[in-house]
PyMOL Python script that loads the backbone (N, CA, C, O; Angstrom):
from pymol import cmd

cmd.read_pdbstr("""\
ATOM      1  N   MET A   1      23.469   8.215 -14.929  1.00  0.00           N
ATOM      2  CA  MET A   1      23.422   9.654 -15.084  1.00  0.00           C
ATOM      3  C   MET A   1      24.247  10.275 -13.964  1.00  0.00           C
ATOM      4  O   MET A   1      23.991  10.020 -12.787  1.00  0.00           O
ATOM      5  N   LYS A   2      25.203  11.062 -14.313  1.00  0.00           N
ATOM      6  CA  LYS A   2      26.075  11.671 -13.332  1.00  0.00           C
ATOM      7  C   LYS A   2      25.372  12.806 -12.593  1.00  0.00           C
ATOM      8  O   LYS A   2      24.652  13.604 -13.192  1.00  0.00           O
ATOM      9  N   GLY A   3      25.595  12.863 -11.270  1.00  0.00           N
ATOM     10  CA  GLY A   3      25.044  13.959 -10.489  1.00  0.00           C
ATOM     11  C   GLY A   3      23.691  13.682  -9.864  1.00  0.00           C
ATOM     12  O   GLY A   3      23.231  14.463  -9.031  1.00  0.00           O
ATOM     13  N   SER A   4      23.041  12.589 -10.243  1.00  0.00           N
ATOM     14  CA  SER A   4      21.762  12.302  -9.604  1.00  0.00           C
ATOM     15  C   SER A   4      21.910  11.049  -8.750  1.00  0.00           C
ATOM     16  O   SER A   4      22.551  10.076  -9.148  1.00  0.00           O
ATOM     17  N   SER A   5      21.312  11.095  -7.586  1.00  0.00           N
ATOM     18  CA  SER A   5      21.379   9.942  -6.703  1.00  0.00           C
ATOM     19  C   SER A   5      19.987   9.601  -6.208  1.00  0.00           C
ATOM     20  O   SER A   5      19.143  10.476  -6.014  1.00  0.00           O
ATOM     21  N   TRP A   6      19.773   8.351  -6.013  1.00  0.00           N
ATOM     22  CA  TRP A   6      18.486   7.862  -5.558  1.00  0.00           C
ATOM     23  C   TRP A   6      18.708   7.057  -4.301  1.00  0.00           C
ATOM     24  O   TRP A   6      19.773   6.453  -4.174  1.00  0.00           O
ATOM     25  N   PRO A   7      17.799   7.004  -3.381  1.00  0.00           N
ATOM     26  CA  PRO A   7      16.487   7.643  -3.412  1.00  0.00           C
ATOM     27  C   PRO A   7      16.594   9.158  -3.311  1.00  0.00           C
ATOM     28  O   PRO A   7      17.617   9.695  -2.887  1.00  0.00           O
ATOM     29  N   ALA A   8      15.537   9.829  -3.702  1.00  0.00           N
ATOM     30  CA  ALA A   8      15.495  11.288  -3.688  1.00  0.00           C
ATOM     31  C   ALA A   8      14.152  11.760  -3.134  1.00  0.00           C
ATOM     32  O   ALA A   8      13.120  11.120  -3.338  1.00  0.00           O
ATOM     33  N   ARG A   9      14.186  12.885  -2.434  1.00  0.00           N
ATOM     34  CA  ARG A   9      12.976  13.467  -1.849  1.00  0.00           C
ATOM     35  C   ARG A   9      12.480  14.592  -2.755  1.00  0.00           C
ATOM     36  O   ARG A   9      13.255  15.426  -3.223  1.00  0.00           O
ATOM     37  N   TYR A  10      11.149  14.589  -2.990  1.00  0.00           N
ATOM     38  CA  TYR A  10      10.523  15.581  -3.867  1.00  0.00           C
ATOM     39  C   TYR A  10       9.378  16.284  -3.165  1.00  0.00           C
ATOM     40  O   TYR A  10       8.701  15.714  -2.309  1.00  0.00           O
ATOM     41  N   GLU A  11       9.179  17.535  -3.548  1.00  0.00           N
ATOM     42  CA  GLU A  11       7.985  18.289  -3.185  1.00  0.00           C
ATOM     43  C   GLU A  11       7.193  18.476  -4.468  1.00  0.00           C
ATOM     44  O   GLU A  11       7.690  19.040  -5.443  1.00  0.00           O
ATOM     45  N   ILE A  12       5.955  17.995  -4.457  1.00  0.00           N
ATOM     46  CA  ILE A  12       5.074  18.113  -5.619  1.00  0.00           C
ATOM     47  C   ILE A  12       3.853  18.905  -5.182  1.00  0.00           C
ATOM     48  O   ILE A  12       3.219  18.576  -4.180  1.00  0.00           O
ATOM     49  N   ARG A  13       3.522  19.952  -5.937  1.00  0.00           N
ATOM     50  CA  ARG A  13       2.371  20.798  -5.629  1.00  0.00           C
ATOM     51  C   ARG A  13       1.340  20.692  -6.741  1.00  0.00           C
ATOM     52  O   ARG A  13       1.668  20.743  -7.927  1.00  0.00           O
ATOM     53  N   VAL A  14       0.086  20.544  -6.330  1.00  0.00           N
ATOM     54  CA  VAL A  14      -1.020  20.528  -7.286  1.00  0.00           C
ATOM     55  C   VAL A  14      -2.034  21.589  -6.887  1.00  0.00           C
ATOM     56  O   VAL A  14      -2.166  21.941  -5.714  1.00  0.00           O
ATOM     57  N   ASP A  15      -2.750  22.091  -7.895  1.00  0.00           N
ATOM     58  CA  ASP A  15      -3.708  23.171  -7.682  1.00  0.00           C
ATOM     59  C   ASP A  15      -5.055  22.599  -7.274  1.00  0.00           C
ATOM     60  O   ASP A  15      -5.864  22.240  -8.129  1.00  0.00           O
ATOM     61  N   SER A  16      -5.289  22.515  -6.022  1.00  0.00           N
ATOM     62  CA  SER A  16      -6.531  22.133  -5.353  1.00  0.00           C
ATOM     63  C   SER A  16      -6.138  21.449  -4.054  1.00  0.00           C
ATOM     64  O   SER A  16      -5.013  20.974  -3.895  1.00  0.00           O
ATOM     65  N   VAL A  17      -7.075  21.411  -3.143  1.00  0.00           N
ATOM     66  CA  VAL A  17      -6.804  20.818  -1.840  1.00  0.00           C
ATOM     67  C   VAL A  17      -7.439  19.437  -1.796  1.00  0.00           C
ATOM     68  O   VAL A  17      -8.652  19.290  -1.948  1.00  0.00           O
ATOM     69  N   LEU A  18      -6.602  18.432  -1.586  1.00  0.00           N
ATOM     70  CA  LEU A  18      -7.082  17.068  -1.438  1.00  0.00           C
ATOM     71  C   LEU A  18      -7.105  16.737   0.049  1.00  0.00           C
ATOM     72  O   LEU A  18      -6.151  17.023   0.771  1.00  0.00           O
ATOM     73  N   ASP A  19      -8.197  16.134   0.499  1.00  0.00           N
ATOM     74  CA  ASP A  19      -8.250  15.770   1.918  1.00  0.00           C
ATOM     75  C   ASP A  19      -7.587  14.413   2.140  1.00  0.00           C
ATOM     76  O   ASP A  19      -7.116  13.775   1.198  1.00  0.00           O
ATOM     77  N   ASP A  20      -7.559  13.990   3.387  1.00  0.00           N
ATOM     78  CA  ASP A  20      -6.831  12.779   3.775  1.00  0.00           C
ATOM     79  C   ASP A  20      -7.361  11.506   3.119  1.00  0.00           C
ATOM     80  O   ASP A  20      -6.636  10.513   3.049  1.00  0.00           O
ATOM     81  N   GLN A  21      -8.599  11.507   2.640  1.00  0.00           N
ATOM     82  CA  GLN A  21      -9.130  10.304   2.004  1.00  0.00           C
ATOM     83  C   GLN A  21      -8.346   9.942   0.748  1.00  0.00           C
ATOM     84  O   GLN A  21      -8.365   8.787   0.322  1.00  0.00           O
ATOM     85  N   TRP A  22      -7.662  10.903   0.153  1.00  0.00           N
ATOM     86  CA  TRP A  22      -6.883  10.652  -1.052  1.00  0.00           C
ATOM     87  C   TRP A  22      -5.524  10.033  -0.750  1.00  0.00           C
ATOM     88  O   TRP A  22      -4.851   9.563  -1.667  1.00  0.00           O
ATOM     89  N   ALA A  23      -5.106  10.022   0.514  1.00  0.00           N
ATOM     90  CA  ALA A  23      -3.799   9.472   0.870  1.00  0.00           C
ATOM     91  C   ALA A  23      -3.678   8.012   0.432  1.00  0.00           C
ATOM     92  O   ALA A  23      -2.620   7.601  -0.044  1.00  0.00           O
ATOM     93  N   ASP A  24      -4.748   7.219   0.585  1.00  0.00           N
ATOM     94  CA  ASP A  24      -4.713   5.820   0.155  1.00  0.00           C
ATOM     95  C   ASP A  24      -4.522   5.706  -1.353  1.00  0.00           C
ATOM     96  O   ASP A  24      -3.778   4.846  -1.825  1.00  0.00           O
ATOM     97  N   TRP A  25      -5.191   6.567  -2.102  1.00  0.00           N
ATOM     98  CA  TRP A  25      -5.072   6.528  -3.561  1.00  0.00           C
ATOM     99  C   TRP A  25      -3.644   6.827  -3.990  1.00  0.00           C
ATOM    100  O   TRP A  25      -3.182   6.328  -5.016  1.00  0.00           O
ATOM    101  N   PHE A  26      -2.952   7.635  -3.212  1.00  0.00           N
ATOM    102  CA  PHE A  26      -1.562   7.966  -3.492  1.00  0.00           C
ATOM    103  C   PHE A  26      -0.601   7.015  -2.778  1.00  0.00           C
ATOM    104  O   PHE A  26       0.569   7.347  -2.590  1.00  0.00           O
ATOM    105  N   GLY A  27      -1.078   5.853  -2.386  1.00  0.00           N
ATOM    106  CA  GLY A  27      -0.205   4.859  -1.784  1.00  0.00           C
ATOM    107  C   GLY A  27       0.171   5.168  -0.349  1.00  0.00           C
ATOM    108  O   GLY A  27       1.244   4.773   0.108  1.00  0.00           O
ATOM    109  N   GLY A  28      -0.704   5.874   0.376  1.00  0.00           N
ATOM    110  CA  GLY A  28      -0.445   6.175   1.778  1.00  0.00           C
ATOM    111  C   GLY A  28       0.487   7.344   2.014  1.00  0.00           C
ATOM    112  O   GLY A  28       0.982   7.520   3.127  1.00  0.00           O
ATOM    113  N   LEU A  29       0.738   8.148   0.991  1.00  0.00           N
ATOM    114  CA  LEU A  29       1.614   9.314   1.149  1.00  0.00           C
ATOM    115  C   LEU A  29       0.981  10.344   2.070  1.00  0.00           C
ATOM    116  O   LEU A  29      -0.242  10.428   2.190  1.00  0.00           O
ATOM    117  N   GLN A  30       1.827  11.113   2.708  1.00  0.00           N
ATOM    118  CA  GLN A  30       1.362  12.219   3.540  1.00  0.00           C
ATOM    119  C   GLN A  30       1.049  13.409   2.633  1.00  0.00           C
ATOM    120  O   GLN A  30       1.908  13.882   1.889  1.00  0.00           O
ATOM    121  N   LEU A  31      -0.182  13.878   2.707  1.00  0.00           N
ATOM    122  CA  LEU A  31      -0.593  15.030   1.924  1.00  0.00           C
ATOM    123  C   LEU A  31      -0.761  16.221   2.853  1.00  0.00           C
ATOM    124  O   LEU A  31      -1.348  16.096   3.928  1.00  0.00           O
ATOM    125  N   GLY A  32      -0.254  17.362   2.449  1.00  0.00           N
ATOM    126  CA  GLY A  32      -0.425  18.588   3.215  1.00  0.00           C
ATOM    127  C   GLY A  32      -1.085  19.635   2.344  1.00  0.00           C
ATOM    128  O   GLY A  32      -1.297  19.416   1.151  1.00  0.00           O
ATOM    129  N   SER A  33      -1.407  20.763   2.933  1.00  0.00           N
ATOM    130  CA  SER A  33      -2.069  21.830   2.195  1.00  0.00           C
ATOM    131  C   SER A  33      -1.560  23.171   2.688  1.00  0.00           C
ATOM    132  O   SER A  33      -1.265  23.349   3.870  1.00  0.00           O
ATOM    133  N   ASP A  34      -1.463  24.117   1.752  1.00  0.00           N
ATOM    134  CA  ASP A  34      -1.147  25.487   2.149  1.00  0.00           C
ATOM    135  C   ASP A  34      -2.378  26.372   2.000  1.00  0.00           C
ATOM    136  O   ASP A  34      -2.261  27.597   1.963  1.00  0.00           O
ATOM    137  N   GLY A  35      -3.554  25.764   1.914  1.00  0.00           N
ATOM    138  CA  GLY A  35      -4.810  26.501   1.801  1.00  0.00           C
ATOM    139  C   GLY A  35      -5.399  26.472   0.409  1.00  0.00           C
ATOM    140  O   GLY A  35      -6.617  26.370   0.263  1.00  0.00           O
ATOM    141  N   ALA A  36      -4.566  26.559  -0.627  1.00  0.00           N
ATOM    142  CA  ALA A  36      -5.057  26.558  -1.996  1.00  0.00           C
ATOM    143  C   ALA A  36      -4.472  25.417  -2.824  1.00  0.00           C
ATOM    144  O   ALA A  36      -5.002  25.069  -3.879  1.00  0.00           O
ATOM    145  N   GLN A  37      -3.385  24.843  -2.339  1.00  0.00           N
ATOM    146  CA  GLN A  37      -2.701  23.782  -3.065  1.00  0.00           C
ATOM    147  C   GLN A  37      -2.456  22.601  -2.140  1.00  0.00           C
ATOM    148  O   GLN A  37      -2.354  22.754  -0.923  1.00  0.00           O
ATOM    149  N   THR A  38      -2.361  21.414  -2.744  1.00  0.00           N
ATOM    150  CA  THR A  38      -1.934  20.236  -2.004  1.00  0.00           C
ATOM    151  C   THR A  38      -0.438  20.085  -2.197  1.00  0.00           C
ATOM    152  O   THR A  38       0.075  20.218  -3.308  1.00  0.00           O
ATOM    153  N   VAL A  39       0.253  19.807  -1.108  1.00  0.00           N
ATOM    154  CA  VAL A  39       1.693  19.619  -1.132  1.00  0.00           C
ATOM    155  C   VAL A  39       1.977  18.163  -0.769  1.00  0.00           C
ATOM    156  O   VAL A  39       1.577  17.685   0.293  1.00  0.00           O
ATOM    157  N   ILE A  40       2.667  17.475  -1.658  1.00  0.00           N
ATOM    158  CA  ILE A  40       3.061  16.095  -1.427  1.00  0.00           C
ATOM    159  C   ILE A  40       4.580  16.086  -1.303  1.00  0.00           C
ATOM    160  O   ILE A  40       5.286  16.518  -2.214  1.00  0.00           O
ATOM    161  N   ILE A  41       5.075  15.596  -0.182  1.00  0.00           N
ATOM    162  CA  ILE A  41       6.518  15.438  -0.017  1.00  0.00           C
ATOM    163  C   ILE A  41       6.775  13.956   0.141  1.00  0.00           C
ATOM    164  O   ILE A  41       6.213  13.298   1.016  1.00  0.00           O
ATOM    165  N   VAL A  42       7.634  13.444  -0.722  1.00  0.00           N
ATOM    166  CA  VAL A  42       7.792  12.001  -0.805  1.00  0.00           C
ATOM    167  C   VAL A  42       9.244  11.624  -1.096  1.00  0.00           C
ATOM    168  O   VAL A  42       9.942  12.313  -1.840  1.00  0.00           O
ATOM    169  N   LEU A  43       9.678  10.537  -0.504  1.00  0.00           N
ATOM    170  CA  LEU A  43      10.973   9.942  -0.810  1.00  0.00           C
ATOM    171  C   LEU A  43      10.721   8.846  -1.839  1.00  0.00           C
ATOM    172  O   LEU A  43       9.982   7.897  -1.576  1.00  0.00           O
ATOM    173  N   LEU A  44      11.331   8.979  -3.000  1.00  0.00           N
ATOM    174  CA  LEU A  44      11.115   8.025  -4.083  1.00  0.00           C
ATOM    175  C   LEU A  44      12.396   7.245  -4.365  1.00  0.00           C
ATOM    176  O   LEU A  44      13.491   7.804  -4.325  1.00  0.00           O
ATOM    177  N   PRO A  45      12.252   5.948  -4.653  1.00  0.00           N
ATOM    178  CA  PRO A  45      13.441   5.122  -4.843  1.00  0.00           C
ATOM    179  C   PRO A  45      14.158   5.334  -6.172  1.00  0.00           C
ATOM    180  O   PRO A  45      15.363   5.104  -6.276  1.00  0.00           O
ATOM    181  N   ASP A  46      13.408   5.778  -7.199  1.00  0.00           N
ATOM    182  CA  ASP A  46      14.014   5.930  -8.517  1.00  0.00           C
ATOM    183  C   ASP A  46      13.112   6.774  -9.422  1.00  0.00           C
ATOM    184  O   ASP A  46      12.005   7.156  -9.043  1.00  0.00           O
ATOM    185  N   GLN A  47      13.615   7.051 -10.623  1.00  0.00           N
ATOM    186  CA  GLN A  47      12.867   7.896 -11.542  1.00  0.00           C
ATOM    187  C   GLN A  47      11.557   7.259 -12.023  1.00  0.00           C
ATOM    188  O   GLN A  47      10.576   7.983 -12.189  1.00  0.00           O
ATOM    189  N   PRO A  48      11.491   5.942 -12.253  1.00  0.00           N
ATOM    190  CA  PRO A  48      10.197   5.359 -12.612  1.00  0.00           C
ATOM    191  C   PRO A  48       9.132   5.574 -11.532  1.00  0.00           C
ATOM    192  O   PRO A  48       7.956   5.738 -11.856  1.00  0.00           O
ATOM    193  N   ALA A  49       9.523   5.577 -10.262  1.00  0.00           N
ATOM    194  CA  ALA A  49       8.560   5.850  -9.185  1.00  0.00           C
ATOM    195  C   ALA A  49       8.050   7.283  -9.272  1.00  0.00           C
ATOM    196  O   ALA A  49       6.871   7.537  -9.028  1.00  0.00           O
ATOM    197  N   LEU A  50       8.926   8.216  -9.617  1.00  0.00           N
ATOM    198  CA  LEU A  50       8.515   9.612  -9.801  1.00  0.00           C
ATOM    199  C   LEU A  50       7.509   9.713 -10.942  1.00  0.00           C
ATOM    200  O   LEU A  50       6.480  10.376 -10.806  1.00  0.00           O
ATOM    201  N   HIS A  51       7.794   9.070 -12.050  1.00  0.00           N
ATOM    202  CA  HIS A  51       6.879   9.107 -13.192  1.00  0.00           C
ATOM    203  C   HIS A  51       5.541   8.449 -12.853  1.00  0.00           C
ATOM    204  O   HIS A  51       4.491   8.899 -13.310  1.00  0.00           O
ATOM    205  N   GLY A  52       5.582   7.386 -12.052  1.00  0.00           N
ATOM    206  CA  GLY A  52       4.341   6.734 -11.628  1.00  0.00           C
ATOM    207  C   GLY A  52       3.468   7.658 -10.797  1.00  0.00           C
ATOM    208  O   GLY A  52       2.249   7.692 -10.969  1.00  0.00           O
ATOM    209  N   LEU A  53       4.090   8.405  -9.896  1.00  0.00           N
ATOM    210  CA  LEU A  53       3.349   9.355  -9.073  1.00  0.00           C
ATOM    211  C   LEU A  53       2.771  10.480  -9.926  1.00  0.00           C
ATOM    212  O   LEU A  53       1.631  10.895  -9.724  1.00  0.00           O
ATOM    213  N   LEU A  54       3.552  10.967 -10.871  1.00  0.00           N
ATOM    214  CA  LEU A  54       3.057  12.017 -11.762  1.00  0.00           C
ATOM    215  C   LEU A  54       1.903  11.497 -12.628  1.00  0.00           C
ATOM    216  O   LEU A  54       0.994  12.256 -12.963  1.00  0.00           O
ATOM    217  N   THR A  55       1.935  10.223 -12.989  1.00  0.00           N
ATOM    218  CA  THR A  55       0.834   9.619 -13.746  1.00  0.00           C
ATOM    219  C   THR A  55      -0.443   9.599 -12.906  1.00  0.00           C
ATOM    220  O   THR A  55      -1.528   9.868 -13.421  1.00  0.00           O
ATOM    221  N   LYS A  56      -0.319   9.283 -11.618  1.00  0.00           N
ATOM    222  CA  LYS A  56      -1.498   9.299 -10.738  1.00  0.00           C
ATOM    223  C   LYS A  56      -2.095  10.700 -10.655  1.00  0.00           C
ATOM    224  O   LYS A  56      -3.315  10.864 -10.661  1.00  0.00           O
ATOM    225  N   ILE A  57      -1.225  11.708 -10.579  1.00  0.00           N
ATOM    226  CA  ILE A  57      -1.703  13.096 -10.539  1.00  0.00           C
ATOM    227  C   ILE A  57      -2.438  13.431 -11.836  1.00  0.00           C
ATOM    228  O   ILE A  57      -3.499  14.055 -11.811  1.00  0.00           O
ATOM    229  N   ARG A  58      -1.878  13.019 -12.948  1.00  0.00           N
ATOM    230  CA  ARG A  58      -2.534  13.243 -14.247  1.00  0.00           C
ATOM    231  C   ARG A  58      -3.878  12.528 -14.312  1.00  0.00           C
ATOM    232  O   ARG A  58      -4.868  13.097 -14.770  1.00  0.00           O
ATOM    233  N   ASP A  59      -3.909  11.270 -13.848  1.00  0.00           N
ATOM    234  CA  ASP A  59      -5.140  10.486 -13.907  1.00  0.00           C
ATOM    235  C   ASP A  59      -6.265  11.095 -13.068  1.00  0.00           C
ATOM    236  O   ASP A  59      -7.442  10.911 -13.378  1.00  0.00           O
ATOM    237  N   LEU A  60      -5.909  11.808 -12.021  1.00  0.00           N
ATOM    238  CA  LEU A  60      -6.909  12.501 -11.207  1.00  0.00           C
ATOM    239  C   LEU A  60      -7.402  13.782 -11.868  1.00  0.00           C
ATOM    240  O   LEU A  60      -8.394  14.364 -11.431  1.00  0.00           O
ATOM    241  N   GLY A  61      -6.716  14.222 -12.917  1.00  0.00           N
ATOM    242  CA  GLY A  61      -7.089  15.460 -13.596  1.00  0.00           C
ATOM    243  C   GLY A  61      -6.654  16.699 -12.846  1.00  0.00           C
ATOM    244  O   GLY A  61      -7.216  17.777 -13.036  1.00  0.00           O
ATOM    245  N   LEU A  62      -5.646  16.547 -11.989  1.00  0.00           N
ATOM    246  CA  LEU A  62      -5.165  17.690 -11.207  1.00  0.00           C
ATOM    247  C   LEU A  62      -4.202  18.540 -12.026  1.00  0.00           C
ATOM    248  O   LEU A  62      -3.489  18.034 -12.892  1.00  0.00           O
ATOM    249  N   CYS A  63      -4.194  19.819 -11.741  1.00  0.00           N
ATOM    250  CA  CYS A  63      -3.271  20.738 -12.383  1.00  0.00           C
ATOM    251  C   CYS A  63      -1.959  20.727 -11.604  1.00  0.00           C
ATOM    252  O   CYS A  63      -1.915  21.124 -10.439  1.00  0.00           O
ATOM    253  N   LEU A  64      -0.899  20.271 -12.254  1.00  0.00           N
ATOM    254  CA  LEU A  64       0.422  20.207 -11.634  1.00  0.00           C
ATOM    255  C   LEU A  64       1.017  21.608 -11.583  1.00  0.00           C
ATOM    256  O   LEU A  64       1.147  22.269 -12.613  1.00  0.00           O
ATOM    257  N   ILE A  65       1.378  22.060 -10.387  1.00  0.00           N
ATOM    258  CA  ILE A  65       1.972  23.389 -10.216  1.00  0.00           C
ATOM    259  C   ILE A  65       3.495  23.309 -10.288  1.00  0.00           C
ATOM    260  O   ILE A  65       4.129  24.067 -11.023  1.00  0.00           O
ATOM    261  N   SER A  66       4.082  22.379  -9.514  1.00  0.00           N
ATOM    262  CA  SER A  66       5.537  22.271  -9.520  1.00  0.00           C
ATOM    263  C   SER A  66       5.996  20.910  -9.023  1.00  0.00           C
ATOM    264  O   SER A  66       5.300  20.226  -8.274  1.00  0.00           O
ATOM    265  N   VAL A  67       7.184  20.545  -9.464  1.00  0.00           N
ATOM    266  CA  VAL A  67       7.899  19.371  -8.975  1.00  0.00           C
ATOM    267  C   VAL A  67       9.292  19.859  -8.637  1.00  0.00           C
ATOM    268  O   VAL A  67       9.993  20.409  -9.487  1.00  0.00           O
ATOM    269  N   ARG A  68       9.688  19.654  -7.396  1.00  0.00           N
ATOM    270  CA  ARG A  68      10.987  20.171  -6.963  1.00  0.00           C
ATOM    271  C   ARG A  68      11.726  19.098  -6.189  1.00  0.00           C
ATOM    272  O   ARG A  68      11.207  18.548  -5.217  1.00  0.00           O
ATOM    273  N   ARG A  69      12.948  18.803  -6.627  1.00  0.00           N
ATOM    274  CA  ARG A  69      13.795  17.872  -5.892  1.00  0.00           C
ATOM    275  C   ARG A  69      14.383  18.625  -4.701  1.00  0.00           C
ATOM    276  O   ARG A  69      14.972  19.695  -4.859  1.00  0.00           O
ATOM    277  N   LEU A  70      14.217  18.057  -3.518  1.00  0.00           N
ATOM    278  CA  LEU A  70      14.657  18.719  -2.298  1.00  0.00           C
ATOM    279  C   LEU A  70      16.044  18.261  -1.892  1.00  0.00           C
ATOM    280  O   LEU A  70      16.409  17.099  -2.072  1.00  0.00           O
ATOM    281  N   ASP A  71      16.806  19.182  -1.346  1.00  0.00           N
ATOM    282  CA  ASP A  71      18.050  18.828  -0.683  1.00  0.00           C
ATOM    283  C   ASP A  71      17.671  18.092   0.590  1.00  0.00           C
ATOM    284  O   ASP A  71      16.593  18.335   1.133  1.00  0.00           O
ATOM    285  N   PRO A  72      18.520  17.200   1.084  1.00  0.00           N
ATOM    286  CA  PRO A  72      18.166  16.439   2.290  1.00  0.00           C
ATOM    287  C   PRO A  72      17.716  17.307   3.464  1.00  0.00           C
ATOM    288  O   PRO A  72      16.811  16.897   4.191  1.00  0.00           O
ATOM    289  N   GLY A  73      18.297  18.470   3.682  1.00  0.00           N
ATOM    290  CA  GLY A  73      17.918  19.341   4.790  1.00  0.00           C
ATOM    291  C   GLY A  73      16.607  20.072   4.578  1.00  0.00           C
ATOM    292  O   GLY A  73      15.982  20.495   5.550  1.00  0.00           O
ATOM    293  N   ASP A  74      16.169  20.235   3.324  1.00  0.00           N
ATOM    294  CA  ASP A  74      14.942  20.968   3.023  1.00  0.00           C
ATOM    295  C   ASP A  74      13.690  20.197   3.411  1.00  0.00           C
ATOM    296  O   ASP A  74      12.673  20.806   3.742  1.00  0.00           O
ATOM    297  N   ALA A  75      13.741  18.900   3.377  1.00  0.00           N
ATOM    298  CA  ALA A  75      12.541  18.085   3.530  1.00  0.00           C
ATOM    299  C   ALA A  75      11.858  18.281   4.877  1.00  0.00           C
ATOM    300  O   ALA A  75      10.630  18.361   4.920  1.00  0.00           O
ATOM    301  N   GLU A  76      12.594  18.361   5.967  1.00  0.00           N
ATOM    302  CA  GLU A  76      11.973  18.516   7.270  1.00  0.00           C
ATOM    303  C   GLU A  76      11.256  19.846   7.394  1.00  0.00           C
ATOM    304  O   GLU A  76      10.165  19.906   7.961  1.00  0.00           O
ATOM    305  N   ASP A  77      11.842  20.906   6.877  1.00  0.00           N
ATOM    306  CA  ASP A  77      11.195  22.224   6.948  1.00  0.00           C
ATOM    307  C   ASP A  77       9.910  22.231   6.136  1.00  0.00           C
ATOM    308  O   ASP A  77       8.921  22.825   6.565  1.00  0.00           O
ATOM    309  N   GLU A  78       9.897  21.586   4.973  1.00  0.00           N
ATOM    310  CA  GLU A  78       8.737  21.604   4.090  1.00  0.00           C
ATOM    311  C   GLU A  78       7.567  20.809   4.657  1.00  0.00           C
ATOM    312  O   GLU A  78       6.416  21.181   4.428  1.00  0.00           O
ATOM    313  N   THR A  79       7.827  19.718   5.396  1.00  0.00           N
ATOM    314  CA  THR A  79       6.739  18.887   5.881  1.00  0.00           C
ATOM    315  C   THR A  79       5.970  19.567   7.009  1.00  0.00           C
ATOM    316  O   THR A  79       4.887  19.104   7.365  1.00  0.00           O
ATOM    317  N   ARG A  80       6.477  20.621   7.566  1.00  0.00           N
ATOM    318  CA  ARG A  80       5.794  21.332   8.642  1.00  0.00           C
ATOM    319  C   ARG A  80       4.707  22.272   8.161  1.00  0.00           C
ATOM    320  O   ARG A  80       3.975  22.827   8.980  1.00  0.00           O
ATOM    321  N   GLN A  81       4.581  22.466   6.858  1.00  0.00           N
ATOM    322  CA  GLN A  81       3.577  23.408   6.342  1.00  0.00           C
ATOM    323  C   GLN A  81       2.190  22.903   6.566  1.00  0.00           C
ATOM    324  O   GLN A  81       1.223  23.568   6.194  1.00  0.00           O
TER     325      GLN A  81
END
""", "prot")
cmd.dss("prot")
cmd.show_as("cartoon", "prot")
cmd.util.cbc("prot")
cmd.orient("prot")
C-alpha cells in the first residue's frame, strides 16, 4: 500500500478510565487518562497488530472514541497527558 509505513504510532481513546492493572491485559502498554477517557499511545509493527489491539478493546466492551495515526513528532507531546 503506497503512502503507509510501518511501524506506526497510534493514539487510541476509549470512553472510560482504566487503571494501571489493565496494562498487563493490553500487553504492558502505557495507559494514560484525561479524566474521562483512557488514552493508549502505542508503536505497532503492522496493521494486524493494530487490529489485534482493537479486538482487545472490543472484547473488554469498551466504547471506542477514536483511533489516530500520529506523526512521529506528535507522539512525545501526546504521552505527557
